[in-house]
C-alpha positions as CSV (number, residue, x, y, z in Angstrom):
1,M,4.5,-14.5,21.6
2,S,7.6,-16.5,21.2
3,I,11.1,-15.3,22.4
4,S,14.3,-16.7,21.0
5,T,17.9,-15.5,20.8
6,T,20.3,-15.6,17.8
7,K,23.6,-14.0,16.9
8,L,24.7,-11.6,14.2
9,S,27.4,-13.1,12.0
10,S,30.5,-11.3,10.8
11,K,28.7,-11.0,7.4
12,G,25.6,-9.3,9.0
13,Q,23.5,-12.4,8.8
14,V,21.0,-13.5,11.3
15,I,19.5,-17.0,11.6
16,I,15.8,-17.1,12.2
17,P,15.1,-20.0,14.6
18,K,13.4,-23.0,12.9
19,P,10.3,-22.9,15.1
20,L,9.6,-19.3,13.9
21,R,10.4,-20.1,10.2
22,T,8.0,-23.1,10.5
23,A,5.3,-21.1,12.2
24,H,5.4,-18.4,9.5
25,H,5.8,-20.9,6.6
26,W,9.1,-19.2,5.5
27,E,11.1,-21.5,3.2
28,T,14.6,-21.0,1.9
29,G,14.8,-18.0,-0.4
30,Q,11.8,-16.2,1.2
31,E,12.2,-12.5,0.7
32,L,11.6,-10.4,3.8
33,I,10.9,-6.7,4.2
34,V,13.0,-5.2,7.0
35,V,11.4,-2.3,8.8
36,D,13.5,-0.1,11.2
37,L,11.4,0.7,14.2
38,G,14.1,2.7,16.0
39,D,14.7,0.3,18.9
40,A,13.6,-2.8,17.1
41,V,13.6,-4.4,13.6
42,L,10.4,-5.9,12.1
43,L,10.7,-8.7,9.5
44,K,7.7,-9.1,7.1
45,P,7.4,-11.5,4.2
46,K,7.5,-9.8,0.9
47,S,4.5,-10.7,-1.2
48,A,4.9,-11.9,-4.7
49,F,3.2,-8.9,-6.2
50,D,2.9,-5.3,-5.1
51,K,-0.4,-4.4,-3.6
52,T,-2.7,-2.8,-6.2
53,D,-6.3,-1.7,-6.3
54,I,-8.9,-2.0,-9.1
55,A,-8.2,1.5,-10.3
56,D,-4.5,0.6,-10.9
57,V,-5.4,-2.6,-12.8
58,A,-8.3,-1.3,-14.8
59,S,-6.4,1.8,-16.0
60,C,-4.2,-0.4,-18.1
61,L,-7.1,-2.1,-19.8
62,K,-8.0,0.7,-22.2
63,Y,-10.4,-0.5,-24.9
64,E,-12.1,1.5,-27.6
65,G,-15.0,0.1,-29.5
66,K,-18.3,-1.5,-28.9
67,A,-18.7,-3.2,-25.6
68,K,-18.5,-7.0,-25.7
69,S,-21.3,-9.1,-24.3
70,I,-20.9,-12.0,-21.9
71,D,-21.7,-14.4,-24.8
72,D,-19.0,-12.7,-27.0
73,M,-16.4,-13.2,-24.2
74,S,-17.5,-16.8,-23.6
75,D,-17.2,-17.5,-27.4
76,A,-13.7,-16.0,-27.5
77,I,-12.6,-18.1,-24.5
78,K,-14.0,-21.3,-26.1
79,Q,-12.2,-20.4,-29.4
80,G,-8.9,-19.8,-27.5
81,I,-9.2,-23.2,-25.8
82,K,-9.8,-24.9,-29.1
83,D,-6.9,-23.1,-30.7
84,R,-4.6,-24.0,-27.9
85,Y,-5.6,-27.7,-27.4
């Protein structure tokens, strides 16, 4: 565990010391989630996407009709590549 000190600016900004930013791979513009723990504050990197599970994703893939075979899907992918390039 690393301990550093920093100051709160008049605008409510806090500078995270460079060794911590480097250790956590936080670059300029990194969004952080701020969690109030009562007597402390936790900063966590915000992921690019909200966490989902397969039920969340699969539910938006509604398809009605005859199931496609692996060969059908491979042919469609090949055709898509030909059309694009």
